[in-house]
N, C-alpha and C positions, 0 to 999 in steps of 0.2 A: 196450523200453517207450518210448512217445512222450514227448517232452519237453513242457514247458508251452508253449514257443514254437511247436512243431509243432502242438499242439492249437489254439492261438490262431490260427495261420495257416489251418488247415483251417476253423475257424469263420468267419473273415473271408471266405474264398472262398465258403462256403455262404451267408452273409448277402448278399453282393454278387450272387450268382446269383438270389436271391429278391426283390431290390428292383426295383420297377417304375420304371425310369428315364424312362419316357415321360410321367410326371406328377410333380408336386411331392409328395415324401414328407415327412411331418412327423416331428419328433423323437420324438413319442410312438409312431408306427408303427415307427420304427427300434428304439426301446427294447423294444417288445413283441416284435418279431422276434428280438432278441437273447435275451430271456428264454426264448422258445420253443425256440430252438436250444440254449441252455444246459441247459434241462430235458431235452430229448431226448438230449443227449450224456451227461448225468449218469446216465441209465439204463444206459449202457454202461460208464461209468467214474465212480468216486466223486470228488466235489468237496466240500471243506469249505465252510462258509458264507463264510469269508474268501476262498477261491479263487473262489467264485461272484461275490462283490461285485467282486473285483479284475478278473475276466474281463469282467463287464458294463461296468465303467467303461472298461477299456482298449479293448474292442471299440467302444464308442460313441465314445470319443475318436478312434479311428483312422478312423472313417467320417464323423463329423460335426464333429469338433473338430480340434485340433492334435496329435493322436496323443500321444506321450509328453510333449510340452511343455505340454499342457493342465493337467496337475497343477501345473506350475511357475507357469503364468500365473495360476492360481486361488489361489496361495499368496501372501498379502500380505507375507510376510517376505522373499520373493525380489525383489531389485531389478534384477538383470541376468541374462539367459540368453544363453550363448555356445555356439553349436553349431559345432564345427570339423570338418566332415565327419560321417560317420555314426558314427564310433567314439568321439568325444570331446564330451561336453557338460559345460560348466562353468557354475556359478552364483555369483552374489554374494548373500550373506545377511549382514545386519548389518555390511556393510563388508568382509567377508572372502570371498576367492575359494576355491572348492572344486570338485572334480570330482564330477559326479553319477554314480550307480551305474547309470543307464539310458542306452541309446543307440538310434539308429534301426536298424530291421531291414535296410534297404536304401537305396541312393542314390535309387531311384525313390520310396520313401515320403517321404524328406526333401524331394525336389523337389516332390512333390504338396502337402506342407504349405506350402512356399514359394509355389507358384503360387496356392494357396487364399488366403494372406494378401495377396499382391500384387494379385490380382484384386479383392478387396473394397475395396482402396484406389484402384481404377481406374488401376493402374499395370501396366507390362509389364516382365518380366525374362526374358532368354534369352541364348544364346551371343553373339548379335550386339550385345546391350545387357545386359551381365552385372552391372551395378551399379544398385541402386535403393534409395530410401528409401521406406518405407511406414509404416503404423500398424495396430494392432489395433483391434477394436471398442471396447475399454476405454480407448483413447487411448495405449497403449504405443507407443513409438518402435521401428521395425524398420529394420534395414539388411541387405541381401542382397548377397553377392558370389558369383558362379557361376564355374565353370571356363569358359574356360581362364585367366581372371585369377586365380582361387583354385586353387592347386596341390594342396591336400589335400582337395578336394571342396567341395560347396556350403557356404558360410559364412553363418550366420544369427545376428544379434545383436539381442536384444530388450531395450530399456530400459523397465522396468515402472514406472509412476507410481502413487502411492497412489490408491485408489478415491475417497477424500475428499481434495480438494486441501489441501495444507499451507498454513496461514495464518501471518501474522506472530506470532500468539500461540504457535503450535507452534514456530516458529523461535526465539522468545525462550526457550521452555521447553527446547529442545535446546541452548541456549547459543550459537546461531549469530550472534545479534545482541542488542544491549541495548535495553531499553525506551526509553531516551533517544534512541538513534539511530533507532529506529522512529518515534517521535513527530516527530523532525526530518524524516525522509523523508516521513511522512504529509502534513505541511504543504507540502512541496515538490511532491508529486504533485498535491495539490488546487489549488495555485496555478499549475500549468502549467510547472514546470521540466522541461527536456528531460534525460532521465536515460539513461545508457548503462551497462549491467551487463557487466563483463568477468570472465574467469576461465578456468581450464583445463578440460579435459574432466572431467566428473563432479564439478565444484565446486558444482553446484546453481543454475546461472544461470536455467534455465527455472522451477524451483521458486520462486526468489526473485522472478522477473518476475511469476509468477502471484499471489504474495502481495502484491507491491507494487501490482498492478493493482486490488486490492480497495479501494484508497483513491481510485480515480477516481470523481468525482461521478456519480451514477446518471442525471442529466439530460443527459449528453453523448453525442454520437455517436462511437463508437469503431470503428475498422477494424483488424483483425488480419491480418497477412500472414506466411505460413509456408511452408517447403518441405514439411513434413508436419505437418498440424494436430495440435497437442498442448497448446496453451494452454487453460487452464480458467478463463476470466474469469467472475466471478460478479457478479450484481446490476447489470448494465448492460443495460437493455432494448433500447436502440438500438445493437445490436452486429452488425457485419458481419464474417464470417470468410472469408478468401480463402486459397486454397492453390495452389501452383504445379502445373504439369502437364508431364510429360516428353513428348518426341516418341516416336512409336511407328511400327510397321511399317504401320499402317493410314492413315498420312498426317497424323495429328494434329500440328500444329505445337507446339513447346514454348512454355509460358507461364512466364516467369521472375519472380523477385521484382522485378526492375527494371520489368517490364511491369505488375505488380500495383500497385507504388507509384505509377507514373504514372497508372494508371486510378483509384486511390483518391483522387487529388487532385481528381477530377471528381465525387466522391461526397459532397461536403460533410462531410468528417470534422472533428471537433474534435481528435481525437488519432489518430495512426497508431502501431500497435505492430507492430514487425517481430521475429518470433521470434528470428532470428539473421542477422547480416550476415557474409557470407563473401567477397564479391567486389565487382564493379563497382557493385552496387546501393547501395553506401555513398554514392555521389554523389547518387543520388535521395533517399536518406533525409536527407542533410544539407540538400539543397535544400528538402525539406518542412519541416525544422526551422527553416530560415531564412526561410520564407515564411508565417508565421502559424499553423503547426500546433503551438502550444505544448503541452507535456505529452506529447510523443511519447517512446516508450521502446523500446529495443532491446538486444540482447546480442551479444557477440562473444568469440572465443577470444583470450586473451592471458595473459602471465605477470605483468603488473603494469599499473597504470593508465597509466604512461608507455609501456609496450609497446603498449597498446591504441591510443593516439593514433598511434604509429608504424605500426601495422598498418592503421589506417584510412587513413592517407596512401597506403600501398601499394595498398589496395583501390580508392581513388578513381583512382589512376593506371592501374589495370587497365581502367578504362572510358573515361577521357578524358585527354588530354594537357593539363595545366595547370601553370603555374609552382607550385613547392612553396610559395611565399609565399601564393599565392591559395588553395591547398588548406588551409593552416594557418589562414588568416583564416576560411574556411568552418567549420572544426572549432571554432575558438574562439568564433565567434558562434552556432553551432548547438547545441553540447553545453554544458549548464550543469554537470552533475554526473556523475562516474564512480564507480560502486560496484564495487569489486573483491572477488571471492570467491576462496577457496582451500580446498584439501583438505589438512589438516595430516597429520603423520606418524602420528597416532593414528586416521586415516581420518575424523575429524570435519570437517564443512564449516562454515566461518566467513566472516563478512564481515571482510576483512583491512584495508580502508581505504575511506573515503569522501572523494573529492577534489572541489574546486571548480575548474572551468576558468576561469582568470583573464583570458586574452587572449593576444595575441601580443606578446612582448617580445624585442628583439634577434633577431628572425627565428624565435624558437622559441615554441611554445605552452607557456605557463606554467600550473602547477597548484599549489594549496595543499591540504595534507591537513587535513581537518576532523575526521576520526576515524581512529584507527589501532589495530589489534589489538596488545595487549601481552601476551606470554606471562609468566605468573607462576610456575607450578610444574607438575610432572608427578607425579601421584599414581595409582598402579596402572595406569600406561600411558596415563592420560587427561591431556591437556593442559588446564590451567586458565589462564584469562586473560580479558580483557575488551576491549571496544572503547572506547578512551579518547579523549575529546575533546581535539584538539590545535590547533584553530583556530576562527575564527568566519566565518560566511558573509558575503561582501563584497557580492555582487550581490543586493540585496533589493528591486529594483523590482517583480518579479513577486509577491513576498511581500506588498508593500504594496498592490498592485493587488487582491490576493485578500483584503485585509482581515485579514491575519494578522501575528503577530510571533513572534519566538523568545524563549522564556523563558531567563532567566539571562544575557542579553547586555546 
């Protein structure tokens, strides 16, 4: 007796032979063709209503969507999808990793899905260029690594973002940050303080940047620069979104974040937002922050606020040879505030500290903690604590120019 998989493969082959690839075929036509074939096959073999619905969805997903992954992409509770070759698919749901009970039927099918995703982002991935970052239509972040770099088959990782951007009200409700700290940051953003958001992988840097950007005044011109566009800035009409481009076999030259930052300076920006700084582009960002583009925001990977400054020093040195003292002066004059995020052992994402960059003292960039997360108790595996105020903002020139003051000081 034929297995469900064999029946599905036969139907897939039947559908593909009947599709007219010489013209554009609509989703409705594909769905109608699938219905027709299921009905015809059901005259030879009994299918329950559940089997018919399952077959229709899986056949449609395999032809027009992301095959078995479409179900996960459509599931709001799934935040991460990890495909380790054809036999292992892992997902993250509610902060917990688990193995999924489905897998790809063949390497060819997985590669078809990867090429479909990459092509829609105007990217190229193959054996000669086996690593690429891309995105889905819903804004989800995608990373692909192919053989021969990946030893256990094509690797596909999808970071899924909520359909509705998470705002500061949501972060307060989740316990990620306190209302007092949010009000403090709101005033700093409005008044044009340069803010750098640091944290480890999965700590919520992009989410926090999106939420923080909602405080940008709507009458300003904002330019966003990203490797793969995923920022969801709301309520800024004069918004320009720029995305890098990789080199490909057709002769397209790469366009890097450094190139885009340089170009953005000629586009009359009020603020420049760089999704993430990873390398030599740190020098261009610092130059922009130091040449009148107040209110610029960016993120970077680091284990602490101090570590973020040290990593930025290294990034600058990757692009230009400068004395360390000169780099530190650029850091101290360009960045006003560092917000450090972390993922605690209970998998919750929290703002761990907010620091003010004070300047260069004795050859070192000095910072002062303004807010620090204090753990209070652990109840039912959940860490309870809050962001406690530990200092007062010293540099208030931009605050005064913006006509604002801080309460309680």
